[in-house]
Every structure is written in structure tokens, then in C-alpha cells.
C-alpha distance (Angstrom), angle and dihedral (degrees) to the residues before:
residue distance angle dihedral
X1 . . .
X2 3.77 . .
X3 3.81 127.0 .
X4 3.83 92.1 -121.0
X5 3.86 114.5 128.1
X6 3.77 116.7 -108.3
X7 3.79 105.8 -125.0
X8 3.73 123.6 -142.5
X9 3.85 92.6 -151.2
X10 3.85 130.7 72.8
X11 3.83 95.3 -108.0
X12 3.83 90.4 128.1
X13 3.86 93.0 52.1
X14 3.77 108.4 115.4
X15 3.84 124.7 -128.7
X16 3.90 87.2 -112.3
X17 3.85 87.3 72.2
X18 3.90 108.7 100.2
X19 3.74 94.1 -172.1
X20 3.83 106.9 123.8
X21 3.76 112.6 -104.6
X22 3.79 93.4 -120.6
X23 3.84 91.3 56.5
X24 3.82 96.5 49.3
X25 3.84 96.0 85.0
X26 3.85 89.5 53.8
X27 3.80 93.2 49.8
X28 3.77 89.2 46.3
X29 3.76 90.7 52.5
X30 3.84 89.3 49.4
X31 3.77 91.6 53.9
X32 3.84 91.5 45.9
X33 3.79 90.4 54.0
X34 3.81 89.9 46.3
X35 3.77 92.0 50.8
X36 3.78 91.9 46.2
X37 3.85 96.7 46.1
X38 3.86 104.7 31.4
X39 3.83 111.4 25.6
X40 3.80 113.3 95.2
X41 3.79 97.1 166.7
X42 3.78 144.3 -23.5
X43 3.70 140.3 -141.1
X44 3.84 126.4 -158.8
X45 3.78 99.7 -146.2
X46 3.84 93.6 176.9
X47 3.81 138.5 -18.2
X48 3.78 87.4 -86.4
X49 3.82 100.5 36.3
X50 3.79 127.4 69.2
X51 3.76 125.0 177.2
X52 3.81 122.0 -158.8
X53 3.81 117.0 -161.1
X54 3.75 106.2 -146.7
X55 3.79 138.5 -164.7
X56 3.78 103.2 -90.7
X57 3.85 95.5 -131.4
X58 3.89 115.9 132.0
X59 3.83 89.8 -125.3
X60 3.80 90.5 55.6
X61 3.79 89.7 52.1
X62 3.89 90.3 50.4
X63 3.75 91.5 47.7
X64 3.86 91.8 49.3
X65 3.75 92.5 48.9
X66 3.78 92.8 50.3
X67 3.77 96.4 42.7
X68 3.85 93.7 46.9
X69 3.82 93.0 46.7
X70 3.77 90.7 53.9
X71 3.76 92.9 45.3
X72 3.82 91.7 50.3
X73 3.79 91.3 53.8
X74 3.88 91.4 59.6
X75 3.82 100.9 27.4
X76 3.72 104.0 39.7
X77 3.81 92.9 173.8
X78 3.81 88.5 76.2
X79 3.82 120.0 88.9
X80 3.77 113.5 -164.2
X81 3.81 126.8 -167.3
X82 3.77 124.2 -176.5
X83 3.82 119.4 -165.3
X84 3.75 143.6 166.5
X85 3.88 124.1 -146.9
X86 3.78 89.9 178.0
X87 3.83 142.1 -1.0
X88 3.86 92.1 -84.1
X89 3.71 98.7 30.5
X90 3.78 118.3 90.1
X91 3.78 126.9 167.3
X92 3.81 132.9 -172.8
X93 3.78 115.2 -159.5
X94 3.83 114.3 -160.1
X95 3.76 118.0 -167.6
X96 3.78 131.5 -179.1
X97 3.85 135.4 -179.0
X98 3.83 116.4 -101.9
X99 3.81 90.6 -100.7
X100 3.90 89.3 66.0
X101 3.82 103.4 42.1
X102 3.86 88.0 116.6
X103 3.79 88.3 62.1
X104 3.81 90.8 51.1
X105 3.83 89.7 46.9
X106 3.84 90.6 53.8
X107 3.79 92.8 46.0
X108 3.82 92.0 49.9
X109 3.83 91.6 47.0
X110 3.81 90.8 49.9
X111 3.82 91.6 47.1
X112 3.79 92.5 51.9
X113 3.81 92.7 44.7
X114 3.75 93.6 51.0
X115 3.79 96.5 40.4
X116 3.84 89.0 52.8
X117 3.82 91.0 49.7
X118 3.75 93.7 48.6
């Protein structure tokens, strides 16, 4: 993990994001809560691919589906994939094109920071 400070604002949000500026703090808070409550681990499979290992609860799966669907609608550069390899094993794959690796970096850093605090 780097020594960079985790920001609480949306300074790292790219121009490609169409979520209205006023709604960004709310979405960020939703992701923060999700990272704190649901993320059990993460793997950086490549510069453009992050895998979040999640609590396998059905409510977590529902929350992940809802949050990623809404995020995909405003930040179309994200590709999300949710999968189960067993009843208690849930993974969320997050992919971005090369032009948005910095966004994935910030997302991964935030997830690690909040998971470790939780």
C-alpha cells in the first residue's frame, strides 16, 4: 500500500463520470460503507483488474449488484462482475481501461484503508 493520503472528496473522479457533482459525496459514502461492511480482502490481478473478496451474505450480494449497476450508469468505463465460487464465497471483479487505471488505484487504496479501519 502506498503512503498517499486517502481523500474524502471526489478529486480523483474523472471527467468521464456523469454523476452530478452534488450526488458524488453520497455515492462515495455508499462505497465507503460497502468497503467497510463487505470487503474481506482484495487482489490486484493486473493494473486494470481488481478483485474484491466479499462477505458471502445474500444482502451483500444484493447491495453489490445495486451499487455497481448505479455506478456503471454514470461511470461507463467501469466493468463489474459479481461471482460465487461457493455458498460463502463472493467476488466482485472491477475492470477499467488503461486510461482509467488511476481511478482503479484510488478505489483499491480506499477499499484497503476502510477495510483495515473496520
